[in-house]
C-alpha positions as CSV (number, residue, x, y, z in Angstrom):
1,M,64.5,47.9,53.7
2,K,64.9,51.3,55.4
3,L,64.4,51.6,58.9
4,G,62.9,55.2,60.6
5,L,61.3,56.6,63.5
6,C,58.1,58.4,64.0
7,I,59.2,61.3,66.3
8,G,57.7,64.8,66.8
9,M,59.3,68.3,66.3
10,N,60.5,68.4,69.7
11,G,62.8,65.2,68.9
12,A,65.3,67.3,66.8
13,D,67.8,66.8,69.4
14,K,68.0,63.2,69.1
15,F,68.6,63.2,65.5
16,E,72.3,62.7,65.3
17,L,72.0,59.9,68.0
18,M,69.5,58.3,65.7
19,K,71.7,58.4,62.8
20,E,74.4,56.9,64.7
21,M,72.1,54.0,65.9
22,G,71.2,53.2,62.5
23,F,67.9,55.1,61.7
24,E,67.8,56.1,58.1
25,Y,64.9,58.5,58.0
26,V,62.3,60.3,60.2
27,E,58.4,60.1,60.3
28,T,56.5,63.0,61.5
29,H,53.0,64.7,61.4
30,I,52.0,67.3,59.0
31,I,48.7,68.4,61.4
32,G,50.2,70.7,64.0
33,N,53.2,71.9,61.7
34,E,51.2,74.0,59.4
35,N,52.0,77.2,60.9
36,R,55.5,76.9,62.2
37,T,57.8,79.9,62.0
38,P,60.4,80.4,59.7
39,E,62.8,80.1,62.7
40,E,61.2,76.7,63.9
41,V,61.3,75.3,60.3
42,D,65.1,76.3,60.0
43,A,66.1,74.8,63.2
44,W,64.5,71.5,62.6
45,R,65.6,71.1,59.0
46,N,69.2,72.2,59.9
47,A,69.1,69.4,62.8
48,L,68.1,67.0,60.1
49,D,70.6,68.2,57.8
50,K,73.5,68.0,60.2
51,A,72.6,64.4,61.2
52,G,72.4,63.4,57.6
53,L,68.8,62.2,57.9
54,K,65.7,63.2,55.6
55,C,61.9,63.5,56.8
56,E,60.7,60.7,54.0
57,S,57.3,60.2,55.5
58,S,54.5,62.3,57.0
59,A,51.0,61.5,58.5
60,I,48.0,63.6,57.8
61,R,44.3,63.0,58.4
62,F,41.4,62.5,56.1
63,P,40.0,66.1,55.3
64,S,38.0,67.1,58.2
65,E,35.4,68.7,56.1
66,Y,34.4,65.5,55.0
67,N,31.7,63.2,56.3
68,P,31.6,59.6,54.9
69,A,27.9,59.2,55.7
70,G,26.2,60.4,52.6
71,E,27.0,61.6,49.0
72,Q,29.2,64.6,49.1
73,T,28.4,67.8,47.0
74,K,30.8,69.5,44.7
75,E,31.1,72.2,46.7
76,Q,31.8,70.1,49.6
77,L,34.6,68.3,47.7
78,E,35.9,71.5,46.5
79,I,36.2,72.9,50.1
80,A,37.8,69.8,51.3
81,Y,40.5,69.9,48.3
82,E,41.4,73.5,49.1
83,K,41.9,72.7,52.6
84,F,43.9,69.4,52.3
85,Y,45.9,71.1,49.5
86,G,46.7,73.9,51.7
87,D,47.6,71.7,54.6
88,I,50.4,70.0,52.3
89,E,51.4,73.2,50.9
90,K,52.3,74.8,53.9
91,T,54.4,71.8,55.3
92,R,56.3,71.0,52.0
93,W,59.3,72.0,54.3
94,L,59.2,68.6,55.6
95,G,60.4,67.1,52.4
96,N,58.3,63.9,52.8
97,E,57.5,61.4,49.7
98,I,55.0,59.3,51.6
99,L,51.5,60.8,52.7
100,V,50.1,58.5,55.4
101,I,46.5,59.1,55.7
102,G,45.4,58.3,59.3
103,A,43.5,60.1,62.0
104,G,40.3,58.0,63.0
105,G,38.2,60.6,64.0
106,V,37.2,62.5,60.8
107,R,36.5,58.8,59.4
108,N,33.7,58.0,61.5
109,Y,30.2,57.9,60.6
110,P,26.8,57.4,62.8
111,L,27.0,53.8,63.7
112,D,23.4,53.6,64.9
113,K,21.8,55.3,61.9
114,G,21.5,52.7,59.6
115,Y,24.3,53.8,57.2
116,D,25.1,50.9,54.7
117,V,29.0,50.2,55.2
118,N,29.6,49.7,51.4
119,N,28.2,53.0,50.7
120,V,30.4,54.5,53.2
121,Y,33.4,53.0,51.5
122,E,32.3,54.2,48.0
123,Q,31.8,57.8,49.4
124,L,35.7,57.3,50.7
125,A,36.7,56.1,47.3
126,V,35.1,59.5,45.8
127,V,37.1,61.6,48.5
128,L,40.5,59.7,47.8
129,R,39.9,60.1,44.0
130,E,38.5,63.8,44.0
131,V,40.1,65.3,47.0
132,I,43.2,63.2,48.2
133,S,44.7,62.2,45.1
134,P,44.8,65.3,43.0
135,A,46.2,67.3,45.9
136,A,49.0,64.6,46.7
137,R,49.9,64.4,43.0
138,A,50.6,68.2,42.7
139,F,53.5,67.6,45.1
140,N,54.3,64.4,43.7
141,L,53.3,62.6,46.8
142,T,52.3,59.0,47.3
143,V,49.4,58.2,49.5
144,A,49.3,55.4,51.9
145,I,45.8,54.5,53.6
146,E,46.6,53.6,57.3
147,G,44.2,51.2,58.9
148,L,43.4,51.9,62.3
149,R,41.8,49.8,65.3
150,Q,38.1,49.8,65.7
151,A,38.5,51.9,68.9
152,E,40.0,54.6,66.9
153,S,37.9,54.5,63.6
154,P,34.9,52.3,62.3
155,T,36.7,52.6,58.7
156,Y,39.9,51.1,57.3
157,N,40.3,48.6,60.2
158,L,41.9,46.1,57.9
159,T,44.5,46.4,55.6
160,E,42.8,44.7,52.9
161,Q,39.8,47.5,53.4
162,S,42.4,49.9,52.4
163,V,43.2,48.1,49.4
164,M,39.7,47.7,48.5
165,S,39.3,51.6,48.4
166,A,42.7,52.5,47.2
167,K,41.7,50.2,44.0
168,A,38.1,51.7,43.7
169,S,39.5,55.1,43.4
170,G,41.4,54.4,40.3
171,C,44.3,56.4,41.0
172,D,47.8,55.2,40.8
173,N,49.2,57.4,43.8
174,I,46.7,56.0,46.2
175,K,48.2,52.9,47.9
176,V,48.2,51.3,51.4
177,M,50.5,51.1,54.3
178,T,50.4,48.1,56.5
179,D,51.0,48.7,60.6
180,F,51.8,45.2,62.6
181,Y,50.3,46.7,65.8
182,H,46.9,47.3,63.9
183,M,46.9,44.1,62.1
184,A,47.6,42.1,65.5
185,T,45.2,44.0,67.8
186,E,42.5,43.6,65.1
187,N,43.4,39.9,64.4
188,E,43.7,40.4,60.8
189,D,45.1,37.5,58.5
190,I,48.7,38.6,58.1
191,S,49.2,35.8,55.5
192,K,47.0,38.0,53.2
193,L,49.8,40.5,52.7
194,P,51.5,38.8,49.7
195,S,48.0,39.3,48.0
196,F,48.3,43.1,48.3
197,G,51.5,43.2,46.4
198,D,52.7,46.7,45.3
199,M,49.7,48.3,46.8
200,I,51.9,48.1,49.9
201,V,54.0,51.2,50.0
202,H,54.8,51.9,53.6
203,A,54.8,50.0,57.0
204,H,54.7,50.6,60.8
205,I,55.5,48.5,63.5
206,A,55.2,48.2,67.4
207,N,54.7,45.6,70.0
208,P,51.1,44.9,70.1
209,N,51.3,44.4,73.9
210,G,51.1,47.9,75.2
211,R,52.1,49.6,71.6
212,I,55.8,49.6,72.7
213,M,58.8,49.3,71.0
214,P,60.3,46.0,69.9
215,A,62.5,44.2,72.0
216,A,64.3,40.7,72.0
217,G,62.2,37.9,73.4
218,D,59.1,40.1,73.7
219,G,56.9,37.4,72.2
220,A,55.1,39.5,69.7
221,G,55.8,37.2,66.7
222,Y,57.5,39.7,64.3
223,E,59.0,37.1,62.1
224,V,55.4,36.3,60.4
225,F,54.8,39.8,59.5
226,F,58.1,40.1,57.9
227,D,58.0,36.7,56.1
228,N,54.8,37.8,54.6
229,L,56.0,41.3,53.6
230,K,58.7,39.7,51.9
231,K,56.2,37.4,50.1
232,A,54.6,40.5,48.9
233,G,57.7,42.1,47.2
234,Y,57.8,44.9,49.7
235,N,61.2,46.6,50.1
236,A,60.6,50.0,51.2
237,R,60.4,52.0,54.6
238,L,59.5,50.4,58.3
239,S,58.6,53.0,60.8
240,L,59.1,52.2,64.3
241,E,56.0,53.8,66.1
242,G,55.3,53.3,69.6
243,R,55.9,54.3,73.1
244,I,59.4,54.3,74.4
245,Q,59.7,52.3,77.6
246,G,62.7,53.7,79.6
247,E,65.4,55.8,78.4
248,F,65.5,56.7,74.7
249,E,68.7,55.2,73.7
250,P,68.8,51.8,75.3
251,T,65.2,51.1,74.3
252,M,66.1,52.2,70.6
253,R,69.2,50.1,70.4
254,A,67.2,47.2,71.4
255,A,64.5,48.0,69.0
256,I,66.7,48.4,66.3
257,A,68.9,45.2,66.9
258,E,65.2,43.2,67.0
259,M,64.3,44.7,63.7
260,K,67.7,44.0,62.1
261,K,67.2,40.2,62.5
262,Y,64.4,40.1,60.4
263,M,64.9,43.0,57.9
264,W,66.4,42.6,54.3
């Protein structure tokens, strides 16, 4: 497994320290970076190169032109594709291989209007197939659908829901990611992970108690998560995604040490 850190553009000054501590890649957002100046892009890439790191995964949201409540017209899907494709094209300087689909707001649908949730997931599968998959494929990217808490999104709250839509899309570049924080807060059955097998292509982790960085003796129960990831045959990336409690270096060294107890 490879260990990485979710970090913003303003974290470039920490790249060399991250490498020295044991991080093997960085993860950042696509949204917000579509219109960076050439100078900003060069500075960020140079900092990565100097540290010997790469940005291997990046997060993006579902096309904001899409509303999962109701069938989409061909024109709506085409507009969504052009925007989604454009956002990826403008940020290929990031160099990521995994495209994490998160952002809860644009995955919402009116909960009080009587929409059939099964139909909503059918429509999400259409957007995966007609918009997200072909746009990602054009840049040789693998998509990982991210499950979120119900407080963030009424859709894809469980890893198994992401797996369901990914399979329904019929696209081999649509996969899922699993997030220990989200699974714990949604009380998802972690023992189901082995049944998802190679559908899992990315993973996030944080201490569910406050969404902070892991630390020894914090009682979060990481071992169960890792045991089931291993049973699933997972051997890819794990990104730390949480608040940094205290100073950066000691917090991250403690988090890395805790993760290395379980990683293989």
